[in-house]
C-alpha positions in Angstrom: -14.1 -4.9 -3.0 -16.1 -7.2 -5.2 -19.8 -8.1 -4.9 -20.8 -11.7 -4.4 -24.5 -12.0 -3.9 -25.3 -9.3 -1.3 -22.0 -9.5 0.5 -18.9 -7.4 -0.3 -15.8 -9.6 -0.8 -12.3 -8.2 -0.2 -9.8 -9.0 -3.0 -7.2 -11.1 -1.2 -5.1 -12.1 -4.2 -2.3 -9.7 -3.5 -2.0 -10.6 0.2 -2.0 -14.3 -0.7 0.8 -13.8 -3.3 2.9 -11.8 -0.8 2.3 -14.3 2.0 3.2 -17.3 -0.2 6.4 -15.6 -1.5 7.4 -14.7 2.1 6.7 -18.3 3.3 8.8 -19.8 0.4 11.7 -17.4 1.1 11.6 -18.5 4.8 11.6 -22.2 4.1 15.0 -23.7 4.5 14.6 -26.4 1.8 13.5 -23.8 -0.7 16.3 -21.3 0.2 18.8 -24.1 -0.2 17.8 -24.5 -3.8 16.8 -21.1 -5.1 18.2 -18.7 -2.4 15.8 -15.7 -2.5 14.8 -16.1 -6.2 11.0 -16.4 -5.6 9.0 -13.9 -7.7 5.5 -12.9 -8.9 7.1 -10.9 -11.7 10.4 -12.4 -12.8 13.1 -9.8 -13.5 14.9 -9.8 -16.8 17.9 -12.0 -16.8 16.9 -13.9 -13.6 19.4 -16.5 -12.4 18.2 -20.1 -12.5 16.8 -22.0 -10.8 13.9 -19.8 -9.6 10.2 -19.9 -8.6 7.4 -17.9 -10.0 4.1 -17.6 -8.1 0.8 -16.7 -9.9 -2.8 -16.7 -8.8 -6.4 -17.1 -10.1 -9.2 -16.0 -7.8 -12.9 -16.2 -7.5 -15.2 -14.9 -4.8 -17.7 -17.0 -2.9 -20.5 -16.3 -0.4 -22.1 -18.8 2.0 -24.8 -17.8 4.5 -23.3 -15.0 6.6 -19.7 -14.9 5.4 -17.8 -14.5 2.2 -14.3 -14.9 0.9 -12.2 -15.9 -2.1 -11.0 -19.2 -3.4 -7.6 -19.0 -5.0 -5.6 -21.3 -7.2 -2.0 -20.5 -6.5 0.3 -21.8 -9.2 3.9 -22.6 -8.3 6.2 -22.6 -11.4 9.8 -23.7 -11.1 12.4 -23.0 -13.8 15.8 -24.7 -14.3 18.4 -24.8 -17.0 20.0 -28.1 -15.9 20.2 -30.9 -18.5 17.2 -32.8 -17.1 14.0 -31.9 -15.3 15.3 -33.2 -11.9 16.2 -29.8 -10.5 12.9 -28.2 -11.5 11.1 -31.1 -9.9 13.2 -30.9 -6.7 12.5 -27.2 -6.4 8.7 -27.8 -7.0 8.7 -30.5 -4.3 10.4 -28.2 -1.8 8.0 -25.4 -2.5 4.9 -27.6 -2.3 6.1 -29.3 0.9 6.7 -25.8 2.4 3.1 -24.7 1.7 0.8 -27.8 1.6 -1.4 -27.8 4.7 1.0 -25.4 6.4 -1.3 -22.4 6.8 0.7 -21.2 9.8 3.6 -20.5 7.6 1.6 -18.0 5.5 1.0 -14.6 6.9 -1.6 -12.3 5.3 -2.0 -8.5 5.7 -5.7 -8.9 5.1 -8.2 -11.7 5.4 -8.0 -15.0 7.3 -6.3 -18.0 5.6 -8.5 -21.0 6.0 -6.9 -23.6 3.8 -3.7 -24.0 1.7 -3.6 -27.5 0.1 -1.9 -29.1 -2.8 -4.6 -29.8 -5.4 -2.7 -32.7 -7.1 -2.4 -30.7 -10.3 1.2 -30.8 -11.6 3.2 -31.0 -14.8 6.9 -30.8 -15.9 8.1 -30.1 -19.4 10.9 -28.5 -21.4 10.0 -25.1 -22.8 10.2 -24.2 -26.5 13.7 -22.9 -26.2 14.9 -26.5 -25.7 16.9 -25.6 -22.6 14.6 -24.4 -19.8 12.7 -27.0 -17.7 9.5 -25.9 -16.0 7.7 -27.8 -13.3 4.3 -26.6 -12.1 2.1 -27.4 -9.1 -1.1 -25.9 -7.9 -2.4 -25.1 -4.4 -6.0 -24.4 -3.4 -6.1 -21.5 -1.0 -9.3 -20.2 0.8 -9.4 -16.8 2.5 -12.3 -15.4 4.4 
């Protein structure tokens, strides 16, 4: 538990990551592209393409309730010759999650909002062969 003003705020980062990963693994368009390769911690030697989910969190308090605002980052990785596959995987992931709160189940807290923030990027990594596409979602849990 964290303090935010006088209210105690439950840390919901882990339930959000677990819920997002489960939702992505259940989304047909995502599964068609990456099978079950959706991770928070990517295993050594992971098969491409895959998705990595990370999170930044900060607590908030308003009147008589409190919660956390999360920025969930969806990173997609591909080794194809162009960025097209990484972008296709990112699009499938964002479409599966954007404004689809019902698809995300949490073991603690109540999901209020999951919305694409508009922040995105795509680039080739320093190795010269791995494409990465990134998109961010704003997630609010009370």
